[in-house]
N, C-alpha and C positions, 0 to 999 in steps of 0.2 A: 675725465679732464675737461674743463670748460674751454670752449673755443675762444681764442684771443685775437686772431687776425680777422680782417673783414672777409677774406676768402673762407676761412673756417666757419665764421658766423653764418654766411650765406649758404654754405654747403650743409651745415647742420639744419638750417631752416628748411631747405629743399628736401633733405633726406627725411626729416621728421614728417613733413607734409606728405611726401610721396609714399612713405611706409604706411602711414595711416590710410591713405587712399587705396593703396594696393590691398591692404587687409580688408577694408570695408567693401570694395567693389570687386575683389577677386580677379584683378588684372595684373599684367606684368609690371615690374617696377618701372621700366622705361616709359610705359604708357601712363602710369601714375605720375611719373616725374614731369611729363609734358603738361598734365593737368595742374600739378602743383606750381610749375613755372608760370603757366598762364594765369593762375589765381594770384600769384605774387605780383605780376605785372598789372593786372586789371583790378584786383581787390574786389571782394564781395560778389564775384560772378558765380551764379549758382551752378552746381555740378549735378547732372541728372543721375538719379539712382542712389544718392547719398542721403542718409538719414539726417534729421534735423540736428541731432546731438553731434554727429560726426562733422556736419557742416560747420557748426559753431567751433568745434575743436580745430579743424584745419584752417578756418579763417583766423582764429587766434594765433596759430603758429605762424602763418605767412605775414601777419602784421609786424612781426619782429624785423622784417626787411621789406620795405615798401617804397614805391616811388615818392619823391625823386630820390634815386639811389645815390648813396654817398661814397661809393667805391669807384675805382677807375675801371676801365674796360677789361683789362687783363685780370683783375681780381674777380670780376664777374665771370669771365670765360673759364678761369681755373676752377671756380666753385662748381659751375655746371659740368665741367669736365670730370671732376671727381665723382659727381653723382652719376653721370653717364657711365663711367668706368665700373661703378658698382653694379649698374644695371646690365652691363655687357656680360657679367659673369653668369647670368642666368639665360642670356640670349644664345641661341644655337645657330642662328643664321650667319653664314660666312661674311656677309657684308656688314654685320654688326661688329665693326672693329674701328679703332681710333688711331689716327696718326700720332706717333710718339711726340711729346713736346719738344724734344731736342731737334727732331726733324722739322717740326713746324717753325721753330725759331730759325733754322738754317734756310728754310724756304722763304721766310720773311726777309732774311738778309739778301738772298738772290734777287727777289722781286724789287727790293729797294735799290739794288744796283741797276736793274733794268729801267727803273722809273726815275733815276737820278736827274735826268734832263727834262722831266715832264711835270714840273711844279706849277706850270701856268694854267692847267685845267684839270678838272677831276677825271681820274682814270677809272674806267670800269673794269673790275676784275670778276671773272666768271669761273665758277666751279660746276661742271656738269654732273658731278657725283658727290655732292656736298656732305652727305651724311648728316650728322648733327651740327655741322658747321665749325668744328674745332680748327681745322686747317685754314679754312677761308677767313674766319674772324681773327685767328692768330696772325695770319699774314697781313690782314688789313690794319691791325693794331700797331704793327711795326713800321708803318709807312709815314714819312714826313710829308710826302706829296699827298694832296687830297685824293681820296679814293672812294668809290662806291662799289658795292658787291652785288652779284646776282648768283644765287645758289639754287641748283635744281637737285631734287632728291625724289626717287621713285618710291621708297619705303615710307609709308604713312607715319609710322612712329618716329622715324628719324627726321622726316620733314617737319613734324610738329616741334621737335626739339630744336631744329634749325630756326624756326620762328621764335622760339623762346630765347635762344642764344642771341639773336639779333635784338630782341626786346630788352634783355637784362643788360646788354652792353651799350644800347642806344646807338647802334651803328646804322649807317645809310646802306642797308642790306635788304634786298628783295629776295625772299624765299619762295620757291615755286615747288609745289608737290606735283611732279610729273616725271615721265620717262624721257630722259634727254635724247635718246636715240629716236624715239617715236615722235616727240613733240615738234611743232613747227619751229622755224627759226625765230629767235627773239626779235622784237621790233627794232632794236638798235644793235649794231655791231658792238663788240667789246674790244677793249684795248689790250687785255692780257688774260690768259687762262692759267689757272693753277688747280691741280687736282691730284689726289691720291687715287689712281684708277682701280676700280674693282676688276678682279680677274675672273674670267669664266666665259661661258658661252651664252650668246643672246638667244632667247627662246622662240622668237617669232620671225620666221624666215620671210614672210610676206612684207613685214614692216621695212625690211632692209633692202628690198629691191631698189636698185639705183645707187646703192653705196659701192664705191670702188673697192672698199676693203672686204666686201662680202666674199666668203669662201664658196667654192662650188662643190656640191656633193657632200658637204660636211657642215656641222654647225659652225658659226662664225664667232670669233672672240669678241666679247663685248668691249674690251679695252681698245681693240683696233677701231671699232665703230665710234667710240667716244673720242678718240683722237681725230678721226675724220670729221665728226660733227663739230668738234671744237675749232678745227681749221676753217670750216665753213662760217663759223660765227665770228671769228676774230678779224679785226681790221687787217688789211694788207700791210705787211711789215710788223705786225704784232707778234709778241712772244707768247709761247706756251710752255709752261713748266709742269711736267708730269712726274709723279712717282710711279715707276714701272718695275715689273719683275725683271731680274737680271737676264732671264731667258727670252725677253721680248723678241730679240733678233735671231733667236736660235730655234724657234718653234716651227712646226710644220706649215704655219701660215705666214711666216716671216717674209717670204718673197713677195707676197701680195701687199703687205704693209710697206715694205721697202720701195716697191714700184710706185705706190701712191705717194709716199713722202718725197721721192725723187722729183715728182712733178709739181708738188704743192708746197713744199717747205724746205728749209735748210736746217740741218742738225748743227746747232751751235756748241752744245756741250753734252757730255755723258759723264756724270759724277757718281761713282759707286759708293754707296754708304758702307760704313765699317761692318765687317762680317760679324763682329761681336754683338751687334744690335739684334741679331736674329738667332732663333733657337735651331733652325734647320737651314741647310743650303738652299732648298727650294723656296724658302721664304724671303731670301735676300732681294733687296731692291736698290734701285739707282734713281737719280734725278736725270731726266731727259729734257733738255732745253731745245725747243724748236723755234723757228721764226717763219711765219708765213711769207711766201715769196712776194716781192713787190718790184715793179719796174724801177731800175736804177739803183737797187739796193746793193751795197757792198757786201760781198760774201767772204767770210774768213777762208784763208787758204786751207786751214785744217781745223777741225773741231777740237774743242778743249776736252781732253780725256784725262780723268784723274780718279785715283782711289782715295777716298776720304780717310784721314786718320781717325782713331777712336775719339769720340767727342769728349772723353775724360782727359785726353792729352791736350791741355789748353794751349801750350806754346806751339805745338805742331798744327793744331787747328787754326790758330791765329795766323800762322805763316801761310797755310793753305788758303784761308779767306782773303788774305792780302793778294796772293797770286791770282785768285779768281777775280777779285775786284779790279785789279790792273788789267787782266785780260779782257773783261767785259768793257771797261772804259775804252780800251784800244779798238774794240770792234763794234761799238755802237755808232750807227750812222743812219 
């Protein structure tokens, strides 16, 4: 079947080019995809190790979609998302995963509520574990307020795809290939953080000396460290929206994290995603909304706690989003 939509046309172009490069160079599909995306953006850029015949073939393929791109940002994001999802099927690393689109859309809604009074200046949104940038760019695309993004990703392949995602969408997004835990603080503080936190242990104990969330006598959870690093980076009074495992406050290191958050932040909301979104109970996640403490900041008497209805139940979801919107409006100051 011939592709008909702009998203399908771009996906087909990326997939054809990536599949050819994968076959010719003997590399993973995701690695080939980053090369194909870079070639699509820059056109006629030579690729080391590729035969002259294959170079001509792949150049001809990517010419089907070339700058200036005629599609909108979301069409470009969805096209790259489809290609990345195909590549994920052969990736075995646990961090090679993508935030579901329904969750990205809901995160964008939450961020729009938080930024509703900030239309007078560009808001900087930071993701310390950006992956290929699907969540960050999806959230940015939903904002009516002017925004700029900063995404940091430690995995080289995913970082390259983050650069491609920014390029094909034409976003004001700086991609950084680095380890957010290890790297120095960014030059400027950010206004808001949004991230689907990777879950696991951080491998280098020496790097995390000085972190208040560091566990003693046992490896430290990387998601705890990323929460702390994000709170260091965000402006006072700034919000942080994290996708977290439902067990975050039940683990053996929960007391350390809670003690740190008590001193540094206020928990504004904990919104549990529908159980039907996850294959197993241990995979279930929630949105955690924090706010960095600031002198004179009004603190809600009680955090917003809610279980989200199935995203397929439109009326129930609309009712829930109205309640969340009203609650946030009442507690923004």
